[in-house]
mmCIF file of the C-alpha atoms, coordinates in Angstrom:
data_MODEL
# 
_entry.id   MODEL 
# 
loop_
_atom_site.group_PDB 
_atom_site.id 
_atom_site.type_symbol 
_atom_site.label_atom_id 
_atom_site.label_alt_id 
_atom_site.label_comp_id 
_atom_site.label_asym_id 
_atom_site.label_entity_id 
_atom_site.label_seq_id 
_atom_site.pdbx_PDB_ins_code 
_atom_site.Cartn_x 
_atom_site.Cartn_y 
_atom_site.Cartn_z 
_atom_site.occupancy 
_atom_site.B_iso_or_equiv 
_atom_site.pdbx_formal_charge 
_atom_site.auth_seq_id 
_atom_site.auth_comp_id 
_atom_site.auth_asym_id 
_atom_site.auth_atom_id 
_atom_site.pdbx_PDB_model_num 
ATOM 1   C CA . MET A 1 1   ? 100.317 112.140 97.757  1.00 0.00 ? 1   MET A CA 1 
ATOM 2   C CA . PHE A 1 2   ? 102.207 110.611 100.690 1.00 0.00 ? 2   PHE A CA 1 
ATOM 3   C CA . VAL A 1 3   ? 105.450 108.593 100.828 1.00 0.00 ? 3   VAL A CA 1 
ATOM 4   C CA . ARG A 1 4   ? 106.670 105.952 103.278 1.00 0.00 ? 4   ARG A CA 1 
ATOM 5   C CA . PHE A 1 5   ? 109.807 103.791 103.278 1.00 0.00 ? 5   PHE A CA 1 
ATOM 6   C CA . VAL A 1 6   ? 109.356 100.260 104.626 1.00 0.00 ? 6   VAL A CA 1 
ATOM 7   C CA . VAL A 1 7   ? 110.932 96.812  104.816 1.00 0.00 ? 7   VAL A CA 1 
ATOM 8   C CA . SER A 1 8   ? 109.190 93.474  104.351 1.00 0.00 ? 8   SER A CA 1 
ATOM 9   C CA . GLU A 1 9   ? 109.048 92.657  108.089 1.00 0.00 ? 9   GLU A CA 1 
ATOM 10  C CA . LEU A 1 10  ? 105.736 93.437  109.763 1.00 0.00 ? 10  LEU A CA 1 
ATOM 11  C CA . ASP A 1 11  ? 105.453 95.321  113.023 1.00 0.00 ? 11  ASP A CA 1 
ATOM 12  C CA . PRO A 1 12  ? 103.880 92.960  115.580 1.00 0.00 ? 12  PRO A CA 1 
ATOM 13  C CA . ASP A 1 13  ? 101.685 95.702  117.063 1.00 0.00 ? 13  ASP A CA 1 
ATOM 14  C CA . SER A 1 14  ? 100.328 97.291  113.904 1.00 0.00 ? 14  SER A CA 1 
ATOM 15  C CA . GLY A 1 15  ? 100.632 94.452  111.399 1.00 0.00 ? 15  GLY A CA 1 
ATOM 16  C CA . GLU A 1 16  ? 102.072 97.053  109.018 1.00 0.00 ? 16  GLU A CA 1 
ATOM 17  C CA . PRO A 1 17  ? 105.542 96.923  107.432 1.00 0.00 ? 17  PRO A CA 1 
ATOM 18  C CA . LEU A 1 18  ? 108.303 98.323  109.637 1.00 0.00 ? 18  LEU A CA 1 
ATOM 19  C CA . GLY A 1 19  ? 109.522 101.771 108.699 1.00 0.00 ? 19  GLY A CA 1 
ATOM 20  C CA . ILE A 1 20  ? 113.168 102.592 108.085 1.00 0.00 ? 20  ILE A CA 1 
ATOM 21  C CA . PHE A 1 21  ? 113.563 104.470 111.367 1.00 0.00 ? 21  PHE A CA 1 
ATOM 22  C CA . GLN A 1 22  ? 112.305 101.469 113.352 1.00 0.00 ? 22  GLN A CA 1 
ATOM 23  C CA . VAL A 1 23  ? 114.779 99.228  111.551 1.00 0.00 ? 23  VAL A CA 1 
ATOM 24  C CA . MET A 1 24  ? 117.727 101.588 112.086 1.00 0.00 ? 24  MET A CA 1 
ATOM 25  C CA . TYR A 1 25  ? 116.977 101.989 115.800 1.00 0.00 ? 25  TYR A CA 1 
ATOM 26  C CA . ARG A 1 26  ? 116.803 98.200  116.122 1.00 0.00 ? 26  ARG A CA 1 
ATOM 27  C CA . LEU A 1 27  ? 120.131 97.662  114.321 1.00 0.00 ? 27  LEU A CA 1 
ATOM 28  C CA . ALA A 1 28  ? 121.833 100.342 116.411 1.00 0.00 ? 28  ALA A CA 1 
ATOM 29  C CA . ASP A 1 29  ? 120.390 99.022  119.678 1.00 0.00 ? 29  ASP A CA 1 
ATOM 30  C CA . ARG A 1 30  ? 121.659 95.528  118.851 1.00 0.00 ? 30  ARG A CA 1 
ATOM 31  C CA . GLY A 1 31  ? 125.148 96.868  118.151 1.00 0.00 ? 31  GLY A CA 1 
ATOM 32  C CA . GLU A 1 32  ? 125.001 95.658  114.544 1.00 0.00 ? 32  GLU A CA 1 
ATOM 33  C CA . LEU A 1 33  ? 126.427 98.849  113.001 1.00 0.00 ? 33  LEU A CA 1 
ATOM 34  C CA . SER A 1 34  ? 130.094 99.500  112.321 1.00 0.00 ? 34  SER A CA 1 
ATOM 35  C CA . LEU A 1 35  ? 131.566 102.728 113.674 1.00 0.00 ? 35  LEU A CA 1 
ATOM 36  C CA . ASP A 1 36  ? 131.155 104.368 110.261 1.00 0.00 ? 36  ASP A CA 1 
ATOM 37  C CA . GLU A 1 37  ? 127.567 103.149 109.895 1.00 0.00 ? 37  GLU A CA 1 
ATOM 38  C CA . GLN A 1 38  ? 126.751 104.315 113.420 1.00 0.00 ? 38  GLN A CA 1 
ATOM 39  C CA . ALA A 1 39  ? 128.230 107.745 112.665 1.00 0.00 ? 39  ALA A CA 1 
ATOM 40  C CA . ARG A 1 40  ? 126.146 108.038 109.491 1.00 0.00 ? 40  ARG A CA 1 
ATOM 41  C CA . TRP A 1 41  ? 123.005 106.965 111.360 1.00 0.00 ? 41  TRP A CA 1 
ATOM 42  C CA . ASP A 1 42  ? 123.738 109.449 114.171 1.00 0.00 ? 42  ASP A CA 1 
ATOM 43  C CA . THR A 1 43  ? 124.126 112.305 111.669 1.00 0.00 ? 43  THR A CA 1 
ATOM 44  C CA . ILE A 1 44  ? 120.865 111.481 109.886 1.00 0.00 ? 44  ILE A CA 1 
ATOM 45  C CA . ARG A 1 45  ? 118.993 110.885 113.159 1.00 0.00 ? 45  ARG A CA 1 
ATOM 46  C CA . ARG A 1 46  ? 120.160 114.210 114.602 1.00 0.00 ? 46  ARG A CA 1 
ATOM 47  C CA . TRP A 1 47  ? 119.049 116.013 111.447 1.00 0.00 ? 47  TRP A CA 1 
ATOM 48  C CA . PHE A 1 48  ? 115.573 114.481 111.649 1.00 0.00 ? 48  PHE A CA 1 
ATOM 49  C CA . ASN A 1 49  ? 115.343 115.193 115.377 1.00 0.00 ? 49  ASN A CA 1 
ATOM 50  C CA . SER A 1 50  ? 115.975 118.877 114.638 1.00 0.00 ? 50  SER A CA 1 
ATOM 51  C CA . GLN A 1 51  ? 113.971 119.143 111.404 1.00 0.00 ? 51  GLN A CA 1 
ATOM 52  C CA . LEU A 1 52  ? 110.926 116.912 111.938 1.00 0.00 ? 52  LEU A CA 1 
ATOM 53  C CA . LYS A 1 53  ? 108.278 117.763 114.508 1.00 0.00 ? 53  LYS A CA 1 
ATOM 54  C CA . ARG A 1 54  ? 107.285 115.055 116.941 1.00 0.00 ? 54  ARG A CA 1 
ATOM 55  C CA . PRO A 1 55  ? 103.551 115.061 117.511 1.00 0.00 ? 55  PRO A CA 1 
ATOM 56  C CA . GLU A 1 56  ? 102.868 116.016 121.109 1.00 0.00 ? 56  GLU A CA 1 
ATOM 57  C CA . SER A 1 57  ? 99.334  114.749 120.844 1.00 0.00 ? 57  SER A CA 1 
ATOM 58  C CA . MET A 1 58  ? 97.203  113.083 118.234 1.00 0.00 ? 58  MET A CA 1 
ATOM 59  C CA . SER A 1 59  ? 93.490  113.208 117.669 1.00 0.00 ? 59  SER A CA 1 
ATOM 60  C CA . ARG A 1 60  ? 92.341  109.635 117.900 1.00 0.00 ? 60  ARG A CA 1 
ATOM 61  C CA . SER A 1 61  ? 89.977  108.798 115.111 1.00 0.00 ? 61  SER A CA 1 
ATOM 62  C CA . ALA A 1 62  ? 86.365  108.472 116.218 1.00 0.00 ? 62  ALA A CA 1 
ATOM 63  C CA . ARG A 1 63  ? 85.596  106.321 113.190 1.00 0.00 ? 63  ARG A CA 1 
ATOM 64  C CA . PRO A 1 64  ? 84.200  102.914 114.110 1.00 0.00 ? 64  PRO A CA 1 
ATOM 65  C CA . HIS A 1 65  ? 86.650  101.033 111.879 1.00 0.00 ? 65  HIS A CA 1 
ATOM 66  C CA . ALA A 1 66  ? 89.829  102.876 112.901 1.00 0.00 ? 66  ALA A CA 1 
ATOM 67  C CA . ARG A 1 67  ? 92.551  100.431 113.909 1.00 0.00 ? 67  ARG A CA 1 
ATOM 68  C CA . GLY A 1 68  ? 94.084  102.357 116.824 1.00 0.00 ? 68  GLY A CA 1 
ATOM 69  C CA . VAL A 1 69  ? 97.585  102.237 115.295 1.00 0.00 ? 69  VAL A CA 1 
ATOM 70  C CA . ALA A 1 70  ? 99.137  105.320 113.714 1.00 0.00 ? 70  ALA A CA 1 
ATOM 71  C CA . ILE A 1 71  ? 101.624 105.233 110.821 1.00 0.00 ? 71  ILE A CA 1 
ATOM 72  C CA . SER A 1 72  ? 103.799 108.175 109.717 1.00 0.00 ? 72  SER A CA 1 
ATOM 73  C CA . TRP A 1 73  ? 103.990 109.303 106.097 1.00 0.00 ? 73  TRP A CA 1 
ATOM 74  C CA . PHE A 1 74  ? 105.949 112.114 104.453 1.00 0.00 ? 74  PHE A CA 1 
ATOM 75  C CA . ARG A 1 75  ? 104.068 114.557 102.284 1.00 0.00 ? 75  ARG A CA 1 
ATOM 76  C CA . ASP A 1 76  ? 105.505 114.254 98.775  1.00 0.00 ? 76  ASP A CA 1 
ATOM 77  C CA . SER A 1 77  ? 106.237 117.997 98.930  1.00 0.00 ? 77  SER A CA 1 
ATOM 78  C CA . ALA A 1 78  ? 108.731 117.395 101.791 1.00 0.00 ? 78  ALA A CA 1 
ATOM 79  C CA . THR A 1 79  ? 111.614 116.963 99.364  1.00 0.00 ? 79  THR A CA 1 
ATOM 80  C CA . ARG A 1 80  ? 114.398 117.797 101.855 1.00 0.00 ? 80  ARG A CA 1 
ATOM 81  C CA . HIS A 1 81  ? 113.095 115.236 104.334 1.00 0.00 ? 81  HIS A CA 1 
ATOM 82  C CA . ILE A 1 82  ? 112.543 112.607 101.671 1.00 0.00 ? 82  ILE A CA 1 
ATOM 83  C CA . GLY A 1 83  ? 116.066 113.227 100.383 1.00 0.00 ? 83  GLY A CA 1 
ATOM 84  C CA . ARG A 1 84  ? 117.492 112.620 103.843 1.00 0.00 ? 84  ARG A CA 1 
ATOM 85  C CA . ALA A 1 85  ? 115.317 109.513 104.177 1.00 0.00 ? 85  ALA A CA 1 
ATOM 86  C CA . TYR A 1 86  ? 116.927 108.201 100.982 1.00 0.00 ? 86  TYR A CA 1 
ATOM 87  C CA . GLU A 1 87  ? 120.261 108.426 102.812 1.00 0.00 ? 87  GLU A CA 1 
ATOM 88  C CA . LEU A 1 88  ? 118.833 105.902 105.280 1.00 0.00 ? 88  LEU A CA 1 
ATOM 89  C CA . VAL A 1 89  ? 117.555 103.780 102.398 1.00 0.00 ? 89  VAL A CA 1 
ATOM 90  C CA . THR A 1 90  ? 121.093 103.749 100.978 1.00 0.00 ? 90  THR A CA 1 
ATOM 91  C CA . LEU A 1 91  ? 122.607 102.850 104.350 1.00 0.00 ? 91  LEU A CA 1 
ATOM 92  C CA . LEU A 1 92  ? 120.106 100.039 104.862 1.00 0.00 ? 92  LEU A CA 1 
ATOM 93  C CA . GLY A 1 93  ? 120.847 98.745  101.363 1.00 0.00 ? 93  GLY A CA 1 
ATOM 94  C CA . GLU A 1 94  ? 124.542 98.603  102.241 1.00 0.00 ? 94  GLU A CA 1 
ATOM 95  C CA . LEU A 1 95  ? 123.546 96.563  105.293 1.00 0.00 ? 95  LEU A CA 1 
ATOM 96  C CA . GLY A 1 96  ? 121.651 94.115  103.089 1.00 0.00 ? 96  GLY A CA 1 
ATOM 97  C CA . VAL A 1 97  ? 118.185 95.382  104.015 1.00 0.00 ? 97  VAL A CA 1 
ATOM 98  C CA . GLN A 1 98  ? 115.817 95.851  101.081 1.00 0.00 ? 98  GLN A CA 1 
ATOM 99  C CA . VAL A 1 99  ? 113.578 98.909  101.320 1.00 0.00 ? 99  VAL A CA 1 
ATOM 100 C CA . GLU A 1 100 ? 110.366 99.540  99.419  1.00 0.00 ? 100 GLU A CA 1 
ATOM 101 C CA . THR A 1 101 ? 108.907 102.976 98.732  1.00 0.00 ? 101 THR A CA 1 
ATOM 102 C CA . LEU A 1 102 ? 105.147 103.182 99.273  1.00 0.00 ? 102 LEU A CA 1 
ATOM 103 C CA . ARG A 1 103 ? 103.039 105.958 97.813  1.00 0.00 ? 103 ARG A CA 1 
ATOM 104 C CA . THR A 1 104 ? 99.390  106.635 98.501  1.00 0.00 ? 104 THR A CA 1 
ATOM 105 C CA . SER A 1 105 ? 96.819  109.370 98.366  1.00 0.00 ? 105 SER A CA 1 
ATOM 106 C CA . ARG A 1 106 ? 94.882  107.563 101.135 1.00 0.00 ? 106 ARG A CA 1 
ATOM 107 C CA . PRO A 1 107 ? 97.117  107.034 104.184 1.00 0.00 ? 107 PRO A CA 1 
ATOM 108 C CA . GLY A 1 108 ? 94.144  106.436 106.498 1.00 0.00 ? 108 GLY A CA 1 
ATOM 109 C CA . TYR A 1 109 ? 92.356  108.450 109.158 1.00 0.00 ? 109 TYR A CA 1 
ATOM 110 C CA . ILE A 1 110 ? 94.694  111.393 109.755 1.00 0.00 ? 110 ILE A CA 1 
ATOM 111 C CA . VAL A 1 111 ? 95.311  111.930 113.469 1.00 0.00 ? 111 VAL A CA 1 
ATOM 112 C CA . TYR A 1 112 ? 98.185  114.428 113.136 1.00 0.00 ? 112 TYR A CA 1 
ATOM 113 C CA . GLU A 1 113 ? 99.548  116.576 110.339 1.00 0.00 ? 113 GLU A CA 1 
ATOM 114 C CA . ASP A 1 114 ? 102.035 119.344 109.718 1.00 0.00 ? 114 ASP A CA 1 
ATOM 115 C CA . ALA A 1 115 ? 103.771 120.766 106.644 1.00 0.00 ? 115 ALA A CA 1 
ATOM 116 C CA . VAL A 1 116 ? 106.086 117.744 106.304 1.00 0.00 ? 116 VAL A CA 1 
ATOM 117 C CA . GLN A 1 117 ? 104.157 114.694 107.465 1.00 0.00 ? 117 GLN A CA 1 
ATOM 118 C CA . VAL A 1 118 ? 100.888 113.074 108.382 1.00 0.00 ? 118 VAL A CA 1 
ATOM 119 C CA . VAL A 1 119 ? 100.290 110.391 110.954 1.00 0.00 ? 119 VAL A CA 1 
ATOM 120 C CA . ALA A 1 120 ? 97.315  108.225 110.094 1.00 0.00 ? 120 ALA A CA 1 
ATOM 121 C CA . GLU A 1 121 ? 95.452  105.207 111.339 1.00 0.00 ? 121 GLU A CA 1 
ATOM 122 C CA . PRO A 1 122 ? 95.339  102.900 108.312 1.00 0.00 ? 122 PRO A CA 1 
ATOM 123 C CA . PHE A 1 123 ? 91.979  102.104 106.780 1.00 0.00 ? 123 PHE A CA 1 
ATOM 124 C CA . ARG A 1 124 ? 90.917  98.521  107.424 1.00 0.00 ? 124 ARG A CA 1 
ATOM 125 C CA . GLY A 1 125 ? 92.003  96.233  104.648 1.00 0.00 ? 125 GLY A CA 1 
ATOM 126 C CA . GLU A 1 126 ? 94.391  98.726  103.066 1.00 0.00 ? 126 GLU A CA 1 
# 
């Protein structure tokens, strides 16, 4: 099973709901965070930067119906990472942003994976 935290706004490129990291980067870039909120975001962001691998390359799906857009999902076994993600969910809630938790066993065509996450091109229509 895989877990993803999203908001209701759709990403213009993928057509998929924005993830919590995208939303936090946007709020920070716009200067919409208080000093305390920015400090909390910086702490969480630094933790993820040190504890979550960034894919250096991804295997593009050769499937004819692959959408060409990759979405990141946590493995449900990544409890430390999911716990830290809930800190972002809490922060976003305090900022008035509602977050939904998605769960699936079918994230799409997997183009990258490690012990904590998968990155997948969503199946068409899902």
